[in-house]
N, C-alpha and C positions, 0 to 999 in steps of 0.2 A: 504494500500500500504506500502510495506517495505521501510523504509528510507534508503538512500544511501549517502555515503560520497562524498564530492565534488571532481571534477577533480583537478589535480595539486598537489596531495599528492601521491607520487610514492612509495607506501608501499608494493605492492605485487611483487612477483618474476618476473612476466611477464612484468609489467610496468617498473620495475627497470632495467631489461635487455635492454628494449627499451630506457630507460632514459640514460644509460651509453653512454657517448660521450661528445661532446662539445655543450651542449644546451645553449640557451640564456634565460636570466631571466630579468624580469622587474616588478616593483611594483609601483602602483600609489596610491595617497592618495587624498581623496575627502572630502571637508568640506560642511556641510549643512548650508545655509545662515540663519541668525537670523530670528525667527518668522515664519518660514515655517511650514506648517502642514504636518504630517506624510504621509497623503494620496498623497500629491503632490510629496513627495520624492519617494514614491512607484511607481508612474507613470513614473517619470524620470528614475528610475532604471530599470523599465520594458523595456523602450525604449533602454536604454544603453545595457541591456542584449541581446536584439534583435540584436544590432550592433555586439556584440561578437559572437552570434550564426552564423551570416552571415560571419564573418571573419574566423570562423572554416571551412567554405565551400569555402573560397577563394573569397568571394564577398565583394567588397568595395563600399561604398555609391556613389562615383562619377564616377564609371567605368561602370555603366549600367549593361549589361548582360555579360560583360567580367569577366573571372574567373582567379585569380592569385593563385600561390602556397600558401596553407594555413599554411605551416610550422608545421602541426600537433599541433597547439597551444592549450594549456589548459588554462582555466580561472577559478580563484577562487576568491570569494568575502567574505570579513570578516567585522566585525563591532566593533568599539571601544565602550567603556562604555557610552560615551556621546550621542550615537544614541538613547539610551533609555530615554533621557531627552527631546526629541523634542516634540512639541505639537501634541497631538492626537495619540501618539504611542500606539500600541495594546498589547505589551508585556512588562513585567517587566524585568529588568536586571537579568540574571541568578544568583542565589545565589553564585555559585563558582566564578563568575566574579567580584563581589563586593570587592573592596579593593585589587584586584590582578593586580597591575600595577607597572611599573617601576617608580622611583622617577622623579619628574619634572627635565627637563634638565637644568643643570647649569654648566658652564664652570669649568672643572677640579674637579667636585663633583661626588661622587659615583652614579652609576645607581640604587643601592639598599643599604639599611642599611646593614652593615656587609660585603660588597663587596669591593675589591680593584680595581675593574674595574670601571674606571671613564669616564665621558663624555670628549670629546675632548676639547682642549683649543681653544675656539673660538665658531663658530656657531654650535649649537647642538639642538636637538629637541626630545621631547617625543611625537611621533605621536599618541600614544594611548590616550593621553589627549587632544591634539589640533585638531585632525581630527576624523571624525566619520566613515569613510569608507575606506577600503583598497582593492585593486584589484590586484591580482598576475597573471602574464602571464609567461608561460614557453613554449618555442617552439624550433623546430629544427633549426631555422634560426634567425639570429639577426634581419633581416628585419621584420619577422612576429611579434616579440614582440615589436619592435619599432613602427611598424605600428599600433599596438593596442593602444599604448600611444597616437599617433597622432589622431586616430579615436575617442578616449575618449575625447581628448581636443576639437576636432571639434564638436562632439555631444553636449558637454556642452556649447560651444560658440553659437551654433545654438539655444540651449534652452534659453540662456540669452535674446535673442531678443524677446522671448515670455514668459517673467517672469520665467526664470529658477530658480532652487533652489539649485544647486550644483556649486562648484568651484573646479578645480584641483589645489592643492596647492604644492604638492611635487611628484617627481618620482625618482626612483633609478634603475639602471641597473646592470647586472652582467653576468657571464658566468660560465658554468661548464667546467672543464678541462678534456681533454681526456686522460691525463697521470695519473689522479686520485690522484694527489698530491696537496698540498696547497702551498702558497707562502713560507712557512717554509721549503719546500723541502721534507717533509715527506708524505707518503701515508695518505690520508684523508678519513674519514668516513668508516674505516675498521670495527669498532665495533659499529654497528648501529641497534641493535636488530636482533635476529637470523632468524626469519621466518615470513611469512605473517600473521599468526594468532597472534603471539606475538606482532608484530608491530601494527596491527589494534586494538588489545586490549588496547595498550597504547595510541593510538590516539583517539579512539571514546568514546564519553560520554556514560556512561552506567547507566541505571536507578538504578540498585542495588549498584554497587561499588561507584558511585558518590553520593549515598544516596539522590537522587533527591526528592524534594518536588513536589507535583502535578503541581504547576505552571510552573515547569521547564521540564515537560515530553516532551515538544515540542523540546527540545534541543538534545534528544537522537540521536546518530550517527552524531552529530556535533562534533566540536573539538575547541581547542584554539590554535591560531597561535601566536608565538612570532616572533618579527623581531628586530634584532640588526645589524646595519651596523657598522662594527668594523674595525678600522684602525689598521694596523700592522707596527711597526717600524722595518723595515728590517735592518737598520744600527745597532740597538741594538742586533738583533738576530745573525747577521753574525759575529759580534765581539766575540761571545761566543765560536766559534769553534765547530767542529762536535761532539767531545766527550761530552761536556757539553750539547749540544743540545739533544743528545740521552738520557742522564740521565734526562733531564727536561721533554722530551716527554714520554719516557718509551718504545721506539722502536728503532731498528736499522734503520738508515736513508735510506740506499740504498735498503734494502730488505723488511722492514716492520716487521721483526722478533721481537717478544716481548722480552723485557728486563727481564732477570732472576735475576739479581743482579749485584754486583760489586765484583772484586777480592780484594786481600789484598792491592793492589796498587791503588785502586780506579778506575780501568778500567771497562767499562761495559762488561757484559757477556750476550751472546744471545744463545738461543737453537740452536744447530747445525743441528738437524734433520728436522727442519721446512724449507720447500722449499721457494723460493723467491715468492714475491707477484707480479708476472708478469701478471697473468691471473685474470680477474675480472668477468668471465662469470657466476660465482655462488659463493654462500657463502661457505667459507672453515674455519672451526673452528680452524685449525692449525695455521693460522696467523691472523684471524679476532679477536679471543678471546685471552686474556692473560691467563697464568696459574694462579692458585690461589696463591696470593702473600704470604699467610701465610703457605701454604703447597705446595711449588713449585714441579712440576713433573720434576725432573732433574736426570741425570745419576749420578753414584757414583763419577765419575771423576769431573763432574761439581759441585757437592755438596762440594767436597774437596777444590775447587778453591774459592768458594763463601765466602765472609766476611758476615756472616749471620746477625750480628747486624746492620752493616752499610747498608746492602742491604735492610733491612726492612724499614728503614727510606727513602732511595732513592726511593724504589718502591711505598710506600704509598704516598709520596709527589709529585711524577711525575704527569704530566697532566692526563695520562691514569689512574693512581692509584686513583686520586681524583675524576674522573668522572665515575668510574666503581665499585660501591659497589653493587654487584649483589647477592641477596639472593634467597629464595624460594617463595617470595611473588609474586602473580599473577600480570602480566603486567596490568591487568584491574584495580588493586587497586592503587589509587594515591600515597599511601605510598611506592610503589615500586620505585618511582623516575625515572622510565624509560621514555625517550622521544624519538621521532623520528625526526631526523633532516635532512635538505636538505641545503647544502651550495653552494654559488655561489661567486666566486672571483670577485673583481673589481679592476680597475686601473683608476686613474684620475690625472689631473695636480695638482701640489702643488702651490697654489697662493703665498705663503710666500717666497718660494725659487725658483728663476727662473731656469728653466731647470730640475727641479726635479719632481718626481711623488709620489703620495700616492697609496699604495696598501692595500687591506684588504679583508674582507669576509662579504658577506650578509648572516648572520646566521638566518635561518628560522627553527623553530621547531614546532612540533605539539604534543599536549598532551591533555588528557581528563580532566585535571585540571591544570590551570595555576600555581598553587602552586608547581607542580613538578619542573619546571624550576627555579622558584624563590627560592625554598629551595636549589637546587644545587648551585646556585650562592651566597647564603648567609651563608650556614652552613660551619663552619671551617673544618669539616671532608671531605667536598667536595671542592668546589672552593671558599668558603668564606675565607676572609682575604688573598686572593691570586689573583694576576693578571692573572696568567696562570698556575703556578705549578712549582714544582722542588725545591730542597734544595739550588740550586745555587742562588746567589743574583741577580735575574732578576729584571730589572728596573720596577717600578710600572707604567711607561709610555709606556711599551711595547705594550699593547692593550689599545685602547681608543675608545669610542663609539660616532659616529656622530649622529645616530638616533636610537630610541628605540620605542617599542610599543607592546602591547598585545591586540589581537583581537579575538572576538568570530566568529567562522566559522560555520554557520548553515548547516544542511543537505540539500540535494537537495529537492526542493519542487516545486509545480506547480507555474508557473510564473517565478520566479528566486529564488535562495537561499536567504532566509530572507524575502520573500514576506509577511509572516504572521506577521511580525513586524509592517508593515505599513498599511495593508488592513484588 
């Protein structure tokens, strides 16, 4: 039987088109109780997976034969490295997963060596170390994803009365914006791999390109999911003003046009011929991709206006410049550094300041080797030694991480994804 990628990874053109809109996101984290045998965990997960299969059909445990709107919910399950340490487990931790984790969460300390992105000042957690199981829900309605959280909690509570082996420790929620912008005001996820094949190649574990040893052949068509719940300090951002924001990001704020450089007065220059990013019904290279920074395709008039030396620094240090080093390496190859990301904004009350709120992004990425993302966040040519990017003196507290984690997402298999780990 051909292995298939799990639901909840909207990598193909059809699913991405359906995905466009204001979808609801939730992710729950489960911990395995001490001393529990793997076979017991497998039985509990089998029952929980059955609950999710019913939810997809609009069936809720306490409503009998009544059917409710299912919200077109998708369910994805992933496992942290600690799952491979429980008693009686049937699989070894995949070789690519060993040592591929964010640093332990410590207040105001970096999430990785070489990164200027730090954990929040206060409560923070590395869920990839502390929890063994992650379950992601994405649906067309807030009710459907929140109901999945409740049904997970109820199932685990019911199991406890009969020697259950799991506990729900954390959950986070978010949403997709129908304006396709982020809290920064810029269009988001414009440059997110070009087509279905390229995306799937970057996502799926490949026997050849991952150089799998025989013990890891079972992971083929699985992937690795990173989760970073990242706060954004809007006060810092809005004080910068639009001009500096555009130079830091590398795009025009209102239209999404790529930055070509700056003129002799330091003002940003954008390509005139590129249309506005009003329509998101399909991929459009004219605004999704930036021009080559070192050989910009510009008109003679635009070339005469550009301060070439200063522009090179501005472009390469911008957020887009740091995150888009695209060569000819196949997306299957982990050294390509390509990742596929799905972002969901969040808003929550700020406990320290009465009447204020926190905003941020649930950053979720999928890649066939966790080192793709870890490299991007650590290497100084990418986002290493930078909190976000740009030559402007942007505060190192602009982005901070509440929760992190790297999880292995197995392919679909009989029973539930990951069944062979336990049985």
